[in-house]
C-alpha positions as CSV (number, residue, x, y, z in Angstrom):
1,M,-52.8,-27.0,-72.9
2,K,-55.1,-27.9,-69.9
3,T,-53.0,-29.8,-67.3
4,S,-54.5,-32.5,-65.1
5,T,-53.5,-34.3,-62.2
6,A,-55.7,-37.3,-62.9
7,S,-54.0,-40.6,-63.3
8,H,-55.2,-44.1,-63.8
9,S,-55.6,-46.0,-60.4
10,S,-54.5,-49.5,-61.7
11,S,-51.3,-48.4,-63.1
12,S,-48.5,-46.3,-61.9
13,C,-46.8,-43.9,-64.1
14,S,-43.4,-44.9,-62.4
15,P,-41.4,-46.7,-64.9
16,D,-40.0,-49.3,-62.5
17,P,-41.2,-49.3,-58.6
18,D,-38.3,-51.7,-57.7
19,P,-35.9,-49.2,-55.8
20,R,-32.9,-51.2,-56.9
21,I,-33.1,-49.8,-60.2
22,R,-32.6,-46.3,-59.1
23,S,-29.5,-47.3,-56.9
24,T,-26.2,-46.0,-58.1
25,Q,-25.3,-49.5,-59.2
26,S,-27.9,-49.2,-62.1
27,W,-25.7,-46.5,-63.8
28,K,-23.2,-49.4,-64.5
29,N,-25.9,-50.6,-67.1
30,P,-27.6,-47.6,-68.5
31,A,-29.8,-49.9,-70.7
32,R,-31.7,-50.9,-67.8
33,N,-33.2,-47.7,-67.1
34,V,-34.4,-47.2,-70.7
35,W,-38.1,-46.3,-71.0
36,S,-40.4,-45.4,-74.0
37,F,-42.9,-42.5,-73.3
38,V,-45.4,-41.3,-75.6
39,A,-47.2,-38.2,-74.7
40,L,-50.1,-37.1,-76.8
41,R,-53.6,-35.2,-76.5
42,S,-56.5,-37.6,-76.2
43,T,-58.4,-35.9,-79.1
44,A,-57.8,-34.0,-82.3
45,Q,-59.7,-31.6,-84.4
46,G,-61.2,-29.4,-81.6
47,G,-62.1,-32.5,-79.7
48,S,-64.3,-34.2,-82.3
49,V,-62.0,-37.0,-83.0
50,S,-60.0,-39.6,-80.5
51,R,-56.4,-39.9,-80.8
52,V,-56.7,-43.2,-78.9
53,V,-58.0,-45.8,-81.4
54,P,-58.5,-49.5,-81.4
55,K,-56.8,-50.2,-84.5
56,L,-54.2,-48.1,-86.5
57,R,-55.2,-47.3,-90.3
58,G,-52.5,-47.6,-92.8
59,G,-49.4,-45.4,-92.5
60,T,-46.1,-46.3,-90.8
61,V,-45.7,-47.4,-87.2
62,T,-42.5,-46.1,-85.7
63,D,-42.9,-47.6,-82.5
64,P,-43.7,-51.3,-82.2
65,R,-46.1,-52.2,-79.3
66,N,-43.1,-53.9,-77.5
67,D,-41.1,-50.9,-77.5
68,V,-43.8,-48.5,-75.9
69,H,-43.8,-48.5,-72.0
70,M,-45.7,-45.3,-70.8
71,V,-48.5,-43.4,-72.6
72,V,-49.6,-40.3,-71.2
73,T,-52.5,-38.0,-72.1
74,E,-54.4,-35.2,-70.3
75,H,-56.5,-37.9,-68.6
76,G,-53.7,-40.0,-67.0
77,C,-50.8,-42.1,-67.7
78,V,-50.6,-45.8,-68.2
79,N,-47.7,-48.4,-68.0
80,L,-48.0,-51.0,-70.8
81,K,-45.0,-52.8,-70.3
82,G,-45.6,-56.6,-70.1
83,L,-49.4,-56.4,-70.7
84,S,-51.4,-58.6,-73.2
85,I,-53.1,-56.8,-76.1
86,P,-56.5,-56.7,-74.5
87,Q,-54.9,-55.4,-71.3
88,R,-53.1,-52.8,-73.2
89,A,-56.4,-51.9,-75.2
90,R,-58.2,-51.4,-71.9
91,E,-55.6,-49.4,-70.1
92,L,-55.3,-47.0,-73.3
93,F,-59.1,-46.5,-73.2
94,N,-59.0,-45.4,-69.6
95,I,-56.7,-42.6,-70.6
96,A,-58.7,-41.6,-73.9
97,D,-61.2,-38.7,-73.5
98,P,-64.1,-39.8,-71.4
99,E,-66.7,-38.8,-74.4
100,F,-65.0,-41.6,-76.6
101,R,-64.2,-44.5,-74.0
102,E,-67.5,-46.4,-74.3
103,S,-67.2,-46.3,-78.4
104,L,-63.7,-47.2,-78.1
105,E,-64.5,-50.4,-76.3
106,H,-67.6,-51.2,-78.5
107,D,-65.2,-50.9,-81.6
108,A,-62.5,-52.9,-79.9
109,K,-64.9,-55.8,-79.3
110,T,-66.2,-55.6,-82.7
111,I,-62.9,-56.1,-84.4
112,G,-62.0,-58.9,-81.9
113,L,-59.5,-57.1,-79.7
114,L,-61.4,-57.7,-76.4
């Protein structure tokens, strides 16, 4: 897999920039430090299909949106915690393969997501 050092500039891939979270006191409550990461390639089928999509079609969702904090692709990393649905969509489109970003935004507007 090709590696990249690119990351989206508006989001930090640090789960919590608050230095108090990393203090030794945080180990008293380990649940405070739990973060969900989803890592995936941005495309499938040899680059012909985007894995980042504006809407899921059928199937089972195993990670509800409120439980997903960080999403990582070869094009960057975004922290989705606390974002609205339109904000989450825009952030995810920013780490999609550049070839699909414009069509993802268009499709999201068409279905009323943005």
